[in-house]
N, C-alpha and C positions, 0 to 999 in steps of 0.2 A: 300512856302519857297521863299525867294527872290533871284532873278536870276543876280542881279547887280556885275559887276564887281568892285574888290577894289584895289586900289593902294596898295602894301604891302610896307612898310615904307623904308625909304632910308637907303644909307650904303651898302658898299662893304665890301670885306675881310672876316673876321670869321663873318657871316652873323648873326645877332640875338645874339650874345653872349656879355655880359656885365660882368664886374667885379663887385664884392661885394662892399660896401662903398657907395661912390657918384654915382655910377652908369655909370661911365666913360668907355670909350672903353676899353676892354682888350688889352694889347699889343699883337702885333703878334708873335707868337712863332719863336725862332731862326730856327727850323726845323720841317716843318709840319709832323705831325703824318699819319699813312698811313690809308686810310679810306677804309671801308669795307660797301658800301651802303647797306641798310637795304631793298631796293626796289630799281628794275632798269629795264627798258626797253628801246626800240629804238622805235623812232616815225619819221614819215616824216615830214618835214616841209610843211603847206598848204595842199591841198586836196590831193596831188598825192600820190601814193602808192609806186613809186619809190625811188631812192637815190635822194637827199642828205638825210642821216639818221642823226638824233640825238640822243644822249644818254641822257635820262631824269632819276633822281633819287633823292631820299629825305634821310634827314640827320634829326637829333634832338633828344630831349628827349622823342619821341613817338615812335621812332623805333630805331634800334640798330645800329645807325650809329656813328660817332665819339663822343665819350664822352667828355663833357667839363672839363676842369681843376677846381681843386678845386677854390671854390669862384666864379666862372662863371655861368652864368643862360643861357641857349640857348633856342632859339624857334625852333620850327619844320620849316624846309625850303627846298624847292625845286630848284633842278638845271638842266640845260640843257646846254649841251656844244656837239660841233662838234670835240673836240679833240683839236682844236686851240683856239676858244674862248668860254667863258663862261657867262652865264645867271643865275640870281637867284632871289629869291622872297625877299631877304633882310628882313624876319621878324624879329621883337622884340617880345619879350613875349607880350608886350601892342598892337602892329599892328595885332598880330595873333590874339587877343582877340578881336578886332575891325573887321577883316575879317571875324570870325566866327559869330559875330552878325549881319553883314551885309548880312550874308547868311541865317539867320534864325536860326543859330547853338548854341547849349549849349557850356558853355566855356571849359568843359570836353570832348568834341568831339573828336574823335582820328582822326586825318588828316593821319595819316600813315596807318590807315586802309583802308580809302577810296582808298590812292594812290595805294595800293597793290591789291585791289578788280579791279581798274581800268586798271591796268598794265595786271592782268590775262585775262580781259575781253577785252583787245586792246581798251579800250574806253577812251585814252589819245590822244587829238589832239593841234597841235602848230602851231602858225602862227607868223612868224618872222615880224616887223613893219619897216616902213623905217625910223624912230628916232632911231634905234638900239635895240629897246626894242622887247620883246617879249610876246605872249600872249597864255596861256596854259589853256585846259580843261579838266577836270577829269571828269568823269561819274559814279554813281552806280545806276543800277536800272533807275527811273524814275528822280532821282536827279543829279543836276550837279552843280560844283564849279569852278570857273573862278579866274584865277591869272595873273597878270600882273608881269614880270620878268625884271630886269635892268640889262645892260651889265656890266660885272665886268672888271675894266681896266685891261689890260695884265698883270703888275707887280703884280697884286692881284691875278688874275687867274692863273699864271704859278704854285706856289706852291700848290694849290687845284688840279688842272689837275695831277700834279705829284703824290699827295697823291691817288687821284682815281685810277690812273695806277697801283701805288704799292698795293693798296688794291684789285683790280680785279687781279693782278698777284698772289698774295697771296693767292686768293680763287681758282683759276684754278689750282696752284700747290697743294692745299690741295684736291681739287678733284680729281686730277690725283693720288696722293698717295692713297686715298680712293680707287680708282678704280683698282690699282694695289693689294692692299692688299685683296679686295674683289676676285680677280682674283687667286692670290696664295692660298687663302684660300679655295675654291671652290674644290669640290671632283670631280676627273677625271673620266673617263669612267670604268665602272667594266668591268674586263675582265675576263670571267667565263672559269674554267679550264674544258676540255673535259675530260669526264672519259672512260676507255676502256669497248667498248661494246654500248656505248650510240650513238644515231642516229646522222649522221652530219646533215641531213635535218632538224629534229625535236629534238632539244637540250633537254635533261630532260627525252627522251623516248629511250627505249632500242632498239637497232636496231634489225629487225628480220632477223632471218636466212634464207635464200632460202629454199623453199620446196625442198626436196629429196625423192626420191622413197626407196622401202623398201629393205635393203641389207640382202638378203637372207644367205650371208657368216657369218653374225651376229647370226643367227639361229641356 
């Protein structure tokens, strides 16, 4: 398998989405829809293990991210952000297919599965370059994929970061509701009623009366 890095296509904004017909770029929506990333992880920039940390997530038809509008075709894409700036792979369906070919992969290869495994195994590495671009590597077992990410202009990054924040907030609220429901539905501690004559030390057993001598008055 080739390990060469491929420049993922040009363009920003709604990365990799084109409208039907002549293939012109799809118009930007008036209001960005909330995004619930299919896979997400925190990665440090460079070899250090401390801050700053970056959020890395993927979207596209191969994962449960933002669904395209009718008539749109969207490619898988990877995003990296520090909550202030945003980088993405800017894949189109054509450049995504080219990237897979350069890495020796079939067209049907599921990049979202690669990304999920890499996130679970902490096998995602990020390097920020002096030209404001970023280099990302994800690994699965002995195989490695490399991606070049371009910086998204701030005017286009703002609605996408807003959508990310709203999507994450929605997921947190949903998890909190599920946790509250599970707590309310959980059975409480069972309080067993004490029966007369039952041993206090060993519940379930009759208490033994203290031994008494023979009462000659009863004979």
